[in-house]
All heavy atoms as an XYZ file, in Angstrom:
1020
protein
N       0.715    174.462    164.176
C       0.693    173.667    162.968
C       2.109    173.257    162.587
O       3.034    174.042    162.696
C       0.064    174.472    161.828
C       0.182    173.752    160.529
S      -0.682    174.553    159.196
C      -0.202    173.436    157.906
N       2.253    172.050    162.109
C       3.537    171.545    161.652
C       3.735    171.948    160.191
O       2.954    171.548    159.329
C       3.561    170.021    161.798
C       4.885    169.417    161.370
O       5.867    170.165    161.176
O       4.934    168.184    161.225
N       4.752    172.755    159.924
C       5.009    173.189    158.550
C       6.225    172.488    157.948
O       6.677    172.848    156.868
C       5.158    174.721    158.450
C       6.356    175.220    159.258
C       3.865    175.418    158.859
C       6.719    176.669    158.983
N       6.745    171.489    158.637
C       7.922    170.806    158.110
C       7.583    170.155    156.776
O       6.520    169.570    156.594
C       8.453    169.772    159.106
O       7.469    168.828    159.418
N       8.485    170.343    155.838
C       8.310    169.781    154.510
C       7.536    170.647    153.541
O       7.485    170.340    152.347
N       6.919    171.730    154.012
C       6.196    172.614    153.093
C       7.188    173.392    152.230
O       8.233    173.835    152.707
C       5.325    173.614    153.856
C       4.096    173.091    154.581
C       3.340    174.246    155.223
C       3.198    172.307    153.655
N       6.859    173.557    150.955
C       7.644    174.384    150.047
C       7.010    175.763    150.001
O       5.891    175.916    149.504
C       7.678    173.774    148.646
C       8.507    172.516    148.605
O       9.607    172.478    149.155
N       7.999    171.491    147.966
N       7.723    176.739    150.537
C       7.197    178.095    150.646
C       7.973    179.050    149.761
O       9.203    178.965    149.673
C       7.284    178.582    152.097
C       6.634    177.701    153.162
C       6.889    178.278    154.548
C       5.149    177.551    152.894
N       7.246    179.951    149.125
C       7.857    181.046    148.380
C       7.787    182.269    149.275
O       6.693    182.753    149.594
C       7.131    181.282    147.055
C       7.629    182.443    146.189
C       9.122    182.327    145.881
C       6.823    182.519    144.904
N       8.930    182.734    149.736
C       9.030    183.906    150.599
C       9.416    185.089    149.729
O      10.457    185.068    149.078
C      10.092    183.673    151.682
C      10.443    184.861    152.567
C       9.260    185.269    153.439
C      11.660    184.537    153.428
N       8.570    186.112    149.705
C       8.809    187.283    148.865
C       9.027    188.480    149.782
O       8.096    188.965    150.419
C       7.612    187.531    147.909
C       7.981    188.596    146.894
C       7.172    186.241    147.233
N      10.275    188.934    149.849
C      10.647    189.998    150.780
C      11.860    190.740    150.230
O      12.886    190.120    149.964
C      10.969    189.390    152.150
C      11.537    190.334    153.174
C      10.619    191.464    153.566
O       9.614    191.218    154.247
O      10.912    192.623    153.195
N      11.738    192.057    150.070
C      12.847    192.831    149.515
C      13.848    193.294    150.566
O      14.992    193.569    150.247
C      12.329    194.038    148.727
C      11.677    195.087    149.610
O      10.868    194.700    150.480
O      11.944    196.284    149.417
N      13.441    193.347    151.820
C      14.342    193.770    152.880
C      15.179    192.567    153.326
O      14.639    191.570    153.799
C      13.533    194.340    154.048
C      14.411    194.796    155.187
O      14.991    193.979    155.898
N      14.509    196.097    155.367
N      16.487    192.700    153.169
C      17.375    191.570    153.436
C      17.272    191.050    154.868
O      17.221    189.836    155.093
C      18.825    191.979    153.125
C      19.717    190.800    152.881
C      21.070    191.203    152.322
O      21.118    192.030    151.392
O      22.066    190.683    152.837
N      17.234    191.944    155.836
C      17.152    191.524    157.236
C      15.827    190.812    157.512
O      15.804    189.748    158.138
C      17.327    192.722    158.176
C      17.265    192.393    159.671
C      18.362    191.404    160.058
C      17.383    193.671    160.492
N      14.718    191.384    157.033
C      13.415    190.738    157.222
C      13.382    189.363    156.563
O      12.816    188.415    157.106
C      12.292    191.601    156.650
C      12.032    192.837    157.481
O      12.462    192.947    158.620
N      11.343    193.794    156.891
N      13.989    189.250    155.382
C      14.029    187.971    154.678
C      14.832    186.946    155.477
O      14.414    185.794    155.621
C      14.617    188.145    153.282
N      15.970    187.375    156.007
C      16.808    186.465    156.802
C      16.080    185.981    158.052
O      16.149    184.804    158.392
C      18.114    187.156    157.209
C      19.156    187.196    156.118
C      20.445    187.860    156.592
O      20.815    187.718    157.777
O      21.083    188.533    155.765
N      15.393    186.892    158.721
C      14.654    186.526    159.938
C      13.557    185.514    159.595
O      13.440    184.477    160.234
C      14.066    187.777    160.631
C      15.197    188.634    161.205
C      13.066    187.380    161.716
C      14.769    190.021    161.647
N      12.766    185.823    158.572
C      11.682    184.921    158.173
C      12.235    183.577    157.730
O      11.700    182.524    158.096
C      10.859    185.553    157.050
N      13.314    183.612    156.966
C      13.931    182.378    156.478
C      14.396    181.510    157.647
O      14.161    180.297    157.666
C      15.110    182.746    155.576
C      15.464    181.699    154.576
C      16.486    182.192    153.560
O      16.774    183.408    153.465
O      17.002    181.323    152.841
N      15.041    182.119    158.630
C      15.514    181.379    159.801
C      14.352    180.786    160.583
O      14.361    179.599    160.924
C      16.369    182.296    160.712
O      17.493    182.760    159.956
C      16.849    181.559    161.939
N      13.337    181.612    160.866
C      12.190    181.136    161.640
C      11.496    179.962    160.942
O      11.167    178.954    161.564
C      11.182    182.266    161.850
C      11.586    183.394    162.786
C      10.560    184.524    162.732
C      11.748    182.893    164.211
N      11.275    180.097    159.639
C      10.553    179.066    158.890
C      11.402    177.819    158.660
O      10.899    176.693    158.753
C      10.050    179.639    157.563
C       9.011    180.748    157.721
C       8.867    181.535    156.431
C       7.675    180.184    158.167
N      12.681    178.000    158.391
C      13.583    176.859    158.205
C      13.722    176.063    159.500
O      13.773    174.835    159.477
C      14.967    177.320    157.746
O      14.907    177.864    156.467
N      13.790    176.779    160.628
C      13.884    176.103    161.921
C      12.659    175.230    162.196
O      12.736    174.264    162.949
C      14.062    177.110    163.063
C      15.465    177.710    163.107
O      16.351    177.239    162.354
O      15.675    178.668    163.889
N      11.528    175.569    161.568
C      10.302    174.778    161.705
C      10.227    173.668    160.650
O       9.246    172.936    160.582
C       9.072    175.676    161.603
C       8.914    176.641    162.751
C       8.618    175.961    164.082
O       7.852    174.973    164.101
O       9.174    176.412    165.107
N      11.255    173.589    159.783
C      11.324    172.507    158.811
C      10.798    172.819    157.423
O      10.736    171.937    156.567
N      10.424    174.085    157.166
C       9.922    174.451    155.844
C      11.088    174.593    154.866
O      12.205    174.923    155.256
C       9.140    175.760    155.920
N      10.802    174.327    153.602
C      11.769    174.538    152.516
C      11.434    175.868    151.875
O      10.294    176.087    151.477
C      11.644    173.421    151.474
C      11.816    172.053    152.090
O      12.766    171.820    152.828
N      10.898    171.164    151.809
N      12.431    176.743    151.762
C      12.168    178.098    151.283
C      12.849    178.431    149.971
O      13.988    178.059    149.735
C      12.635    179.112    152.334
C      11.730    179.133    153.551
C      12.485    179.461    154.792
C      10.617    180.108    153.327
N      12.103    179.138    149.148
C      12.624    179.786    147.959
C      12.372    181.266    148.200
O      11.253    181.644    148.556
C      11.866    179.314    146.693
O      11.999    177.896    146.577
C      12.402    179.986    145.452
N      13.399    182.089    148.036
C      13.267    183.508    148.354
C      13.312    184.359    147.083
O      14.210    184.197    146.260
C      14.370    183.966    149.339
C      14.221    185.448    149.672
C      14.344    183.120    150.608
N      12.331    185.239    146.953
C      12.288    186.227    145.876
C      12.449    187.601    146.507
O      11.928    187.845    147.598
C      10.963    186.136    145.121
N      13.139    188.497    145.816
C      13.423    189.831    146.361
C      12.454    190.907    145.905
O      12.512    192.033    146.364
C      14.851    190.245    146.019
C      15.893    189.374    146.662
C      15.864    189.524    148.150
N      16.914    188.701    148.757
C      16.952    188.390    150.025
N      16.029    188.827    150.838
N      17.903    187.637    150.494
N      11.567    190.574    144.962
C      10.535    191.529    144.540
C       9.389    190.751    143.914
O       9.498    189.542    143.669
C      11.098    192.588    143.578
C      11.620    192.012    142.279
O      10.828    191.421    141.515
O      12.828    192.163    142.008
N       8.293    191.443    143.666
C       7.100    190.786    143.155
C       7.272    190.184    141.772
O       6.745    189.113    141.483
N       8.035    190.849    140.907
C       8.258    190.324    139.562
C       9.042    189.015    139.624
O       8.708    188.042    138.952
C       8.989    191.354    138.693
C       9.255    190.936    137.250
C       7.947    190.631    136.515
C      10.030    192.026    136.522
N      10.075    188.995    140.445
C      10.865    187.775    140.620
C       9.987    186.654    141.186
O      10.096    185.502    140.774
C      12.056    188.058    141.542
C      13.032    186.904    141.626
C      14.219    187.210    142.530
O      14.049    187.823    143.602
N      15.399    186.804    142.119
N       9.088    186.987    142.101
C       8.183    185.990    142.673
C       7.278    185.387    141.609
O       7.086    184.165    141.559
C       7.336    186.626    143.780
N       6.726    186.237    140.763
C       5.857    185.766    139.683
C       6.632    184.813    138.781
O       6.147    183.730    138.433
C       5.279    186.959    138.884
C       4.616    186.488    137.601
C       4.291    187.740    139.746
N       7.843    185.198    138.416
C       8.674    184.350    137.547
C       9.006    183.022    138.209
O       8.952    181.970    137.567
C       9.955    185.089    137.161
C       9.696    186.203    136.170
C      10.990    186.861    135.752
N      10.721    187.904    134.773
C      11.446    188.994    134.642
N      12.499    189.193    135.412
N      11.141    189.890    133.734
N       9.360    183.054    139.487
C       9.702    181.816    140.197
C       8.490    180.892    140.272
O       8.614    179.686    140.104
C      10.221    182.131    141.601
C      11.599    182.717    141.612
S      12.078    183.144    143.306
C      13.841    183.321    143.102
N       7.323    181.465    140.529
C       6.100    180.666    140.585
C       5.836    180.018    139.227
O       5.528    178.833    139.142
C       4.909    181.529    141.016
C       3.649    180.758    141.196
C       3.407    180.049    142.366
C       2.685    180.709    140.198
C       2.238    179.310    142.539
C       1.523    179.987    140.348
C       1.299    179.286    141.525
N       5.986    180.795    138.148
C       5.750    180.293    136.790
C       6.715    179.185    136.400
O       6.338    178.245    135.715
C       5.903    181.426    135.763
C       4.709    182.312    135.644
C       4.963    183.442    134.647
O       5.982    184.116    134.705
N       4.023    183.642    133.745
N       7.964    179.313    136.836
C       9.002    178.372    136.430
C       8.880    177.005    137.110
O       9.357    176.011    136.571
C      10.389    178.956    136.716
C      10.741    180.116    135.798
C      11.970    180.889    136.252
O      12.592    180.528    137.280
O      12.294    181.885    135.583
N       8.262    176.969    138.261
C       8.126    175.696    138.979
C       6.905    174.946    138.457
O       5.944    175.544    137.987
C       7.971    175.938    140.492
C       9.195    176.541    141.142
C      10.354    175.575    141.161
C      11.539    176.159    141.916
N      12.706    175.308    141.845
N       6.936    173.621    138.555
C       5.770    172.855    138.098
C       4.540    173.142    138.964
O       4.665    173.552    140.122
C       6.214    171.395    138.241
C       7.433    171.416    139.095
C       8.018    172.785    139.041
N       3.386    172.927    138.384
C       2.132    173.143    139.098
C       2.131    172.354    140.409
O       2.508    171.195    140.436
C       0.960    172.687    138.221
C      -0.212    173.628    138.305
C      -1.299    173.292    137.306
O      -1.192    173.745    136.155
O      -2.236    172.588    137.713
N       1.743    173.017    141.483
C       1.662    172.367    142.788
C       2.961    172.330    143.567
O       3.004    171.805    144.677
N       4.037    172.896    143.018
C       5.336    172.852    143.697
C       5.294    173.595    145.037
O       5.739    173.085    146.048
C       6.434    173.440    142.807
C       7.786    173.462    143.487
C       8.588    172.326    143.482
C       8.248    174.606    144.144
C       9.816    172.331    144.128
C       9.471    174.619    144.783
C      10.256    173.476    144.770
O      11.474    173.479    145.426
N       4.784    174.823    145.005
C       4.724    175.615    146.237
C       3.441    175.315    146.992
O       2.373    175.177    146.407
C       4.795    177.116    145.927
C       6.139    177.575    145.442
C       6.310    178.012    144.139
C       7.242    177.572    146.284
C       7.543    178.439    143.679
C       8.491    177.996    145.838
C       8.643    178.428    144.521
N       3.563    175.238    148.323
C       2.399    175.024    149.186
C       1.762    176.334    149.616
O       0.574    176.372    149.928
C       2.815    174.214    150.426
C       3.301    172.824    150.045
O       2.505    172.060    149.467
O       4.481    172.517    150.308
N       2.556    177.403    149.667
C       2.045    178.718    150.068
C       3.050    179.791    149.676
O       4.229    179.500    149.444
C       1.785    178.766    151.575
N       2.560    181.024    149.620
C       3.399    182.182    149.322
C       3.254    183.182    150.463
O       2.129    183.538    150.841
C       2.980    182.853    147.998
C       3.103    181.872    146.833
C       3.820    184.115    147.752
C       2.511    182.382    145.527
N       4.383    183.616    151.010
C       4.407    184.690    151.999
C       4.867    185.936    151.255
O       5.995    185.993    150.767
C       5.373    184.364    153.132
C       4.953    183.209    154.030
C       6.113    182.760    154.903
C       3.781    183.619    154.889
N       3.992    186.925    151.140
C       4.209    188.051    150.235
C       4.302    189.379    150.980
O       3.317    189.829    151.588
C       3.045    188.108    149.244
C       3.135    189.176    148.193
S       4.196    188.750    146.809
C       3.214    187.515    145.964
N       5.469    190.002    150.910
C       5.600    191.373    151.393
C       4.744    192.256    150.483
O       4.440    191.887    149.351
C       7.072    191.786    151.334
C       7.341    193.168    151.912
O       6.535    193.642    152.738
O       8.353    193.774    151.535
N       4.349    193.409    150.955
C       3.515    194.298    150.155
C       4.341    195.387    149.480
O       4.294    195.549    148.271
C       2.400    194.936    151.020
C       1.491    193.856    151.614
C       1.599    195.951    150.206
C       0.760    193.009    150.594
N       5.096    196.139    150.252
C       5.839    197.278    149.717
C       7.193    196.818    149.180
O       8.132    196.599    149.942
C       6.042    198.339    150.813
C       4.743    198.811    151.440
S       3.534    199.442    150.252
C       4.309    200.962    149.790
N       7.251    196.631    147.846
C       8.485    196.179    147.202
C       8.692    196.937    145.904
O       7.735    197.422    145.303
C       8.398    194.683    146.873
C       8.317    193.774    148.076
S       8.271    192.039    147.584
C       6.638    191.930    146.839
N       9.951    196.988    145.453
C      10.224    197.635    144.164
C       9.777    196.742    143.000
O       9.477    195.561    143.193
C      11.746    197.788    144.179
C      12.225    196.677    145.051
C      11.158    196.504    146.096
N       9.751    197.296    141.836
C       9.457    196.644    140.557
C       7.995    196.221    140.463
O       7.267    196.687    139.609
C      10.413    195.479    140.233
C      11.861    195.984    140.279
C      10.083    194.881    138.868
C      12.909    194.924    140.155
N       7.545    195.330    141.328
C       6.138    194.912    141.369
C       5.801    194.683    142.839
O       6.419    193.860    143.496
C       5.955    193.633    140.552
C       4.494    193.198    140.402
C       4.376    191.879    139.643
C       4.403    192.047    138.154
N       3.100    192.284    137.531
N       4.821    195.439    143.353
C       4.493    195.281    144.770
C       3.712    193.986    145.019
O       3.340    193.278    144.079
C       3.770    196.520    145.323
C       2.365    196.691    144.785
O       1.613    195.736    144.593
N       1.987    197.940    144.542
N       3.479    193.680    146.271
C       2.816    192.432    146.635
C       1.399    192.302    146.106
O       0.976    191.210    145.714
N       0.664    193.408    146.085
C      -0.699    193.366    145.551
C      -0.686    192.991    144.066
O      -1.442    192.123    143.620
C      -1.402    194.714    145.712
C      -1.565    195.188    147.133
C      -1.108    196.448    147.515
C      -2.195    194.398    148.093
C      -1.276    196.906    148.814
C      -2.357    194.851    149.397
C      -1.889    196.106    149.753
O      -2.047    196.556    151.038
N       0.199    193.651    143.315
C       0.294    193.381    141.874
C       0.755    191.949    141.613
O       0.249    191.283    140.712
C       1.275    194.365    141.219
C       0.817    195.805    141.252
C       1.944    196.783    140.927
O       3.140    196.426    141.061
O       1.620    197.915    140.533
N       1.728    191.492    142.386
C       2.243    190.131    142.211
C       1.152    189.097    142.508
O       0.993    188.124    141.762
C       3.448    189.900    143.116
N       0.385    189.319    143.569
C      -0.698    188.387    143.912
C      -1.743    188.351    142.800
O      -2.196    187.274    142.396
C      -1.341    188.783    145.240
N      -2.119    189.523    142.292
C      -3.096    189.575    141.201
C      -2.577    188.852    139.963
O      -3.328    188.133    139.295
C      -3.424    191.032    140.839
C      -4.316    191.720    141.840
C      -4.567    193.166    141.419
C      -5.323    193.922    142.479
N      -5.507    195.331    142.126
N      -1.302    189.038    139.653
C      -0.701    188.377    138.487
C      -0.718    186.863    138.660
O      -1.083    186.125    137.740
C       0.744    188.882    138.263
O       0.706    190.298    138.073
C       1.369    188.218    137.050
N      -0.338    186.387    139.832
C      -0.344    184.943    140.089
C      -1.769    184.398    140.000
O      -2.014    183.386    139.346
C       0.307    184.620    141.454
C       1.819    184.874    141.361
C       0.010    183.186    141.884
C       2.548    184.860    142.686
N      -2.713    185.082    140.610
C      -4.111    184.616    140.584
C      -4.686    184.568    139.169
O      -5.565    183.772    138.882
C      -4.991    185.502    141.460
C      -4.743    185.366    142.947
C      -5.238    184.036    143.467
N      -5.146    184.002    144.929
C      -4.663    182.983    145.616
N      -4.242    181.905    144.991
N      -4.627    183.026    146.925
N      -4.165    185.404    138.273
C      -4.696    185.460    136.909
C      -4.070    184.422    135.973
O      -4.496    184.283    134.829
C      -4.504    186.857    136.323
O      -3.131    187.094    136.062
N      -3.080    183.689    136.455
C      -2.416    182.687    135.610
C      -3.359    181.536    135.288
O      -4.228    181.194    136.085
C      -1.164    182.137    136.310
C      -0.046    183.107    136.397
S       1.355    182.332    137.259
C       2.401    183.756    137.463
N      -3.130    180.941    134.142
C      -3.955    179.820    133.702
C      -3.375    178.508    134.237
O      -2.896    177.669    133.478
C      -4.026    179.807    132.165
C      -5.053    178.812    131.651
O      -5.993    178.475    132.405
O      -4.893    178.358    130.501
N      -3.405    178.365    135.553
C      -2.917    177.170    136.249
C      -3.841    176.930    137.429
O      -4.246    177.880    138.099
C      -1.514    177.396    136.811
C      -0.436    177.602    135.814
C       0.878    178.031    136.451
N       1.317    177.232    137.584
C       2.596    177.051    137.921
N       3.550    177.605    137.215
N       2.917    176.328    138.971
N      -4.136    175.679    137.707
C      -5.006    175.369    138.853
C      -4.413    175.864    140.166
O      -5.117    176.406    141.006
C      -5.244    173.859    138.943
C      -6.221    173.333    137.943
C      -6.440    171.847    138.162
C      -7.349    171.297    137.081
N      -7.518    169.849    137.187
N      -3.111    175.661    140.337
C      -2.500    176.053    141.611
C      -2.491    177.566    141.817
O      -2.503    178.045    142.942
C      -1.101    175.466    141.763
C      -0.096    175.944    140.733
O      -0.505    176.465    139.671
O       1.119    175.772    140.981
N      -2.515    178.328    140.730
C      -2.512    179.792    140.841
C      -3.794    180.302    141.496
O      -3.787    181.327    142.176
C      -2.335    180.425    139.465
N      -4.871    179.590    141.297
C      -6.161    179.989    141.882
C      -6.274    179.547    143.340
O      -6.979    180.165    144.127
C      -7.322    179.378    141.100
C      -7.247    179.529    139.587
C      -7.416    180.951    139.119
C      -7.481    181.026    137.615
N      -6.403    181.772    137.014
N      -5.566    178.458    143.689
C      -5.787    177.835    144.997
C      -4.685    178.065    146.029
O      -4.940    177.948    147.223
C      -5.967    176.327    144.799
N      -3.475    178.386    145.579
C      -2.366    178.489    146.533
C      -2.636    179.586    147.570
O      -3.067    180.682    147.221
C      -1.025    178.746    145.809
C       0.133    178.627    146.811
C      -1.032    180.089    145.082
C       1.490    178.545    146.169
N      -2.412    179.276    148.842
C      -2.550    180.325    149.853
C      -1.480    181.401    149.661
O      -0.302    181.099    149.559
C      -2.333    179.589    151.178
C      -2.619    178.150    150.871
C      -2.178    177.961    149.459
N      -1.926    182.647    149.562
C      -1.019    183.796    149.501
C      -1.270    184.614    150.763
O      -2.389    185.064    151.004
C      -1.236    184.659    148.241
C      -1.056    183.816    146.970
C      -0.267    185.844    148.247
C      -1.349    184.572    145.679
N      -0.220    184.775    151.543
C      -0.326    185.435    152.835
C       0.482    186.726    152.800
O       1.684    186.713    152.551
C       0.179    184.506    153.954
C      -0.624    183.192    153.951
C       0.113    185.203    155.308
C       0.031    182.068    154.701
N      -0.192    187.840    153.053
C       0.477    189.144    153.075
C       1.257    189.304    154.373
O       0.746    188.989    155.446
C      -0.558    190.257    152.940
N       2.479    189.790    154.250
C       3.294    190.158    155.415
C       3.611    191.632    155.243
O       4.258    192.001    154.276
C       4.638    189.432    155.435
C       4.654    187.990    155.172
S       6.341    187.330    155.329
C       7.233    188.177    154.028
N       3.139    192.445    156.160
C       3.328    193.874    155.969
C       3.367    194.634    157.283
O       2.823    194.179    158.287
C       2.204    194.437    155.074
O       2.398    195.831    154.895
C       0.838    194.170    155.644
N       3.999    195.781    157.235
C       3.995    196.679    158.389
C       2.654    197.393    158.495
O       2.308    197.943    159.530
C       5.124    197.696    158.263
N       1.875    197.381    157.424
C       0.577    198.045    157.389
C      -0.510    197.092    157.877
O      -0.889    196.178    157.166
C       0.255    198.509    155.960
C       1.336    199.406    155.405
O       1.986    200.135    156.148
N       1.545    199.330    154.115
N      -0.994    197.331    159.072
C      -1.940    196.395    159.682
C      -3.330    197.001    159.892
O      -4.095    196.529    160.706
C      -1.391    195.919    161.021
N      -3.646    198.024    159.140
C      -4.953    198.649    159.270
C      -6.016    197.846    158.526
O      -5.707    197.058    157.637
C      -4.912    200.089    158.735
C      -3.951    200.969    159.486
C      -2.752    201.356    158.896
C      -4.227    201.392    160.780
C      -1.845    202.163    159.582
C      -3.330    202.201    161.469
C      -2.142    202.578    160.873
N      -7.258    198.066    158.867
C      -8.369    197.351    158.230
C      -8.341    197.512    156.723
O      -8.534    196.546    155.985
C      -9.718    197.847    158.811
O      -9.706    197.621    160.214
C     -10.878    197.121    158.182
N      -8.081    198.737    156.256
C      -8.060    198.957    154.804
C      -6.949    198.166    154.116
O      -7.092    197.758    152.963
C      -7.966    200.440    154.443
C      -6.796    201.188    155.038
C      -7.078    201.867    156.377
O      -8.015    201.477    157.100
O      -6.332    202.795    156.715
N      -5.835    197.900    154.837
C      -4.754    197.088    154.277
C      -5.190    195.629    154.141
O      -4.880    194.967    153.157
C      -3.499    197.178    155.151
C      -2.983    198.605    155.250
O      -2.762    199.216    154.187
O      -2.821    199.098    156.376
N      -5.927    195.153    155.131
C      -6.456    193.782    155.067
C      -7.453    193.648    153.915
O      -7.445    192.662    153.191
C      -7.131    193.409    156.386
C      -6.160    193.288    157.525
C      -6.866    192.903    158.828
N      -5.975    192.959    159.951
C      -5.103    192.009    160.275
N      -5.023    190.925    159.550
N      -4.314    192.136    161.318
N      -8.288    194.652    153.745
C      -9.276    194.639    152.658
C      -8.555    194.654    151.307
O      -8.889    193.881    150.408
C     -10.246    195.841    152.788
C     -11.139    195.651    154.023
C     -11.076    196.012    151.517
C     -11.916    196.888    154.426
N      -7.564    195.513    151.180
C      -6.814    195.595    149.919
C      -6.105    194.267    149.607
O      -6.043    193.852    148.455
C      -5.812    196.741    149.992
C      -5.236    197.078    148.655
C      -4.612    198.449    148.627
N      -3.969    198.616    147.334
C      -2.898    199.333    147.126
N      -2.353    200.013    148.113
N      -2.378    199.420    145.931
N      -5.567    193.617    150.634
C      -4.904    192.321    150.436
C      -5.916    191.289    149.932
O      -5.628    190.531    148.999
C      -4.252    191.855    151.738
N      -7.099    191.263    150.525
C      -8.162    190.341    150.077
C      -8.546    190.629    148.631
O      -8.717    189.713    147.827
C      -9.402    190.466    150.964
C      -9.312    189.732    152.264
C      -9.648    188.283    152.064
C      -9.777    187.601    153.403
N      -9.384    186.222    153.381
N      -8.697    191.906    148.306
C      -9.076    192.296    146.941
C      -8.018    191.884    145.917
O      -8.336    191.630    144.763
C      -9.321    193.805    146.868
C     -10.590    194.240    147.567
C     -10.740    195.750    147.675
O      -9.745    196.489    147.428
O     -11.840    196.200    148.027
N      -6.763    191.807    146.344
C      -5.677    191.403    145.450
C      -5.586    189.883    145.317
O      -4.779    189.379    144.563
C      -4.352    191.967    145.958
N      -6.411    189.170    146.082
C      -6.413    187.717    145.987
C      -5.649    187.003    147.089
O      -5.406    185.806    147.015
N      -5.280    187.747    148.114
C      -4.551    187.139    149.225
C      -5.531    186.513    150.203
O      -6.648    186.993    150.382
C      -3.669    188.166    149.902
C      -2.612    188.714    148.967
S      -1.543    189.886    149.798
C      -0.512    190.405    148.441
N      -5.093    185.436    150.835
C      -5.963    184.682    151.739
C      -5.915    185.159    153.177
O      -6.877    185.013    153.910
C      -5.561    183.195    151.719
C      -5.702    182.606    150.342
O      -6.834    182.324    149.947
O      -4.672    182.471    149.640
N      -4.775    185.692    153.570
C      -4.587    186.071    154.965
C      -3.571    187.201    155.011
O      -2.896    187.489    154.027
C      -4.113    184.839    155.747
C      -4.168    184.930    157.234
C      -5.502    185.321    157.796
O      -5.710    186.503    158.070
N      -6.413    184.385    157.983
N      -3.421    187.796    156.178
C      -2.617    189.004    156.337
C      -2.066    188.994    157.749
O      -2.797    188.707    158.687
C      -3.578    190.179    156.121
C      -2.986    191.531    156.267
N      -2.679    192.079    157.477
C      -2.664    192.456    155.338
C      -2.194    193.293    157.286
N      -2.175    193.543    155.998
N      -0.781    189.258    157.904
C      -0.276    189.485    159.259
C       0.756    190.592    159.246
O       1.384    190.874    158.231
C       0.249    188.211    159.935
C       1.491    187.613    159.341
C       2.737    188.066    159.707
C       1.397    186.566    158.444
C       3.885    187.502    159.175
C       2.529    185.987    157.912
C       3.779    186.456    158.276
N       0.865    191.247    160.394
C       1.721    192.420    160.516
C       3.135    192.040    160.926
O       3.340    191.091    161.677
C       1.129    193.384    161.536
N       4.087    192.806    160.404
C       5.469    192.686    160.840
C       5.624    193.509    162.105
O       4.864    194.443    162.306
C       6.412    193.225    159.764
C       6.421    192.430    158.496
C       7.341    193.123    157.511
C       7.306    192.523    156.152
N       8.109    193.269    155.200
N       6.577    193.270    162.942
C       7.591    192.243    162.793
C       6.993    190.847    162.982
O       6.087    190.659    163.804
C       8.616    192.558    163.881
C       7.854    193.304    164.924
C       6.758    194.024    164.192
N       7.524    189.919    162.223
C       6.958    188.571    162.264
C       7.480    187.797    163.464
O       8.590    188.033    163.931
C       7.250    187.793    160.967
C       8.748    187.576    160.770
C       6.651    188.502    159.768
C       9.081    186.658    159.626
N       6.651    186.930    163.962
C       7.102    185.975    164.968
C       6.512    184.623    164.596
O       5.487    184.540    163.937
C       6.768    186.416    166.396
C       5.305    186.337    166.737
O       4.679    185.283    166.519
O       4.765    187.333    167.251
N       7.166    183.582    165.007
C       6.815    182.239    164.547
C       5.436    181.803    165.034
O       4.714    181.122    164.305
C       7.920    181.206    164.898
C       7.738    179.923    164.090
C       7.976    180.947    166.382
C       7.856    180.097    162.588
N       5.040    182.217    166.228
C       3.707    181.835    166.725
C       2.607    182.401    165.833
O       1.635    181.720    165.529
C       3.521    182.298    168.173
C       4.305    181.487    169.165
C       4.083    181.973    170.575
C       4.954    181.170    171.522
N       4.930    181.681    172.869
N       2.778    183.653    165.425
C       1.796    184.279    164.532
C       1.768    183.565    163.187
O       0.702    183.259    162.654
C       2.117    185.772    164.333
O       2.117    186.410    165.616
C       1.110    186.439    163.424
N       2.953    183.304    162.633
C       3.029    182.628    161.339
C       2.354    181.259    161.408
O       1.555    180.904    160.534
C       4.494    182.469    160.879
C       5.110    183.833    160.569
C       4.583    181.561    159.651
C       6.599    183.788    160.291
N       2.652    180.486    162.432
C       2.064    179.146    162.558
C       0.546    179.216    162.735
O      -0.183    178.399    162.176
C       2.719    178.374    163.705
C       4.205    178.047    163.505
C       4.767    177.348    164.733
C       4.446    177.236    162.248
N       0.077    180.204    163.482
C      -1.374    180.369    163.655
C      -2.039    180.721    162.326
O      -3.115    180.209    162.000
C      -1.663    181.446    164.701
N      -1.396    181.589    161.538
C      -1.933    181.962    160.231
C      -1.946    180.745    159.304
O      -2.935    180.490    158.622
C      -1.133    183.141    159.622
C      -1.460    183.331    158.151
C      -1.408    184.415    160.397
N      -0.856    179.980    159.291
C      -0.823    178.767    158.474
C      -1.922    177.794    158.888
O      -2.585    177.199    158.043
C       0.531    178.068    158.551
C       1.535    178.577    157.560
C       2.718    179.154    157.987
C       1.293    178.482    156.204
C       3.636    179.633    157.079
C       2.213    178.949    155.284
C       3.395    179.518    155.728
N      -2.102    177.633    160.177
C      -3.142    176.742    160.683
C      -4.509    177.186    160.165
O      -5.295    176.381    159.685
C      -3.121    176.727    162.210
C      -4.060    175.683    162.786
O      -3.997    174.525    162.340
O      -4.869    176.048    163.662
N      -4.766    178.481    160.226
C      -6.039    179.025    159.764
C      -6.209    178.846    158.248
O      -7.258    178.425    157.779
C      -6.108    180.498    160.143
C      -7.451    181.122    159.964
C      -7.454    182.551    160.496
O      -6.441    183.247    160.464
N      -8.604    182.992    160.968
N      -5.166    179.153    157.495
C      -5.219    179.074    156.034
C      -5.431    177.636    155.561
O      -6.264    177.364    154.705
C      -3.958    179.692    155.396
C      -3.825    179.318    153.942
C      -3.966    181.194    155.562
N      -4.660    176.710    156.123
C      -4.750    175.321    155.643
C      -5.991    174.607    156.168
O      -6.444    173.651    155.565
C      -3.474    174.556    155.975
C      -2.334    174.912    155.070
C      -1.276    175.682    155.518
C      -2.344    174.521    153.733
C      -0.228    176.034    154.674
C      -1.316    174.872    152.868
C      -0.259    175.635    153.349
N      -6.534    175.075    157.264
C      -7.760    174.487    157.788
C      -8.961    174.853    156.913
O      -9.891    174.087    156.760
C      -7.999    174.973    159.213
C      -8.934    174.119    160.024
C      -9.000    174.614    161.425
N      -8.310    175.916    161.465
C      -8.451    176.811    162.398
N      -9.220    176.598    163.378
N      -7.805    177.955    162.371
N      -8.910    176.067    156.314
C     -10.033    176.537    155.521
C      -9.886    176.283    154.028
O     -10.801    176.479    153.267
C     -10.273    178.053    155.736
O      -9.087    178.757    155.377
C     -10.644    178.347    157.159
N      -8.698    175.835    153.608
C      -8.500    175.621    152.160
C      -8.790    174.196    151.747
O      -9.034    173.338    152.513
C      -7.077    176.006    151.750
O      -6.124    175.236    152.407
């Protein structure tokens, strides 16, 4: 899938993981806004106009507000885009129960770290094809 021009909110507290994801996604032409924790992600989403972000890539294990809590907060906002924006979990936890928990938090898809661009593009293809 071609992701060039997409505005993505990347939520990742680990600096190295954020840099890797940022490089991989930027090299594919995506525009990135990076949040370092779930609370910052919620604030960044709120501050942008409705429809600004095309998708959110959300780490799960973060300080202040974890990915599950941040996804639930975004989904509960009184904005059309909050209900529809694809939220994709990025986590080291790839067990079935982790996928179920991500779905219950309002996330659309889930992939395991370490991330690679082929996996990310396949997930985007799946998410945007079904949305």
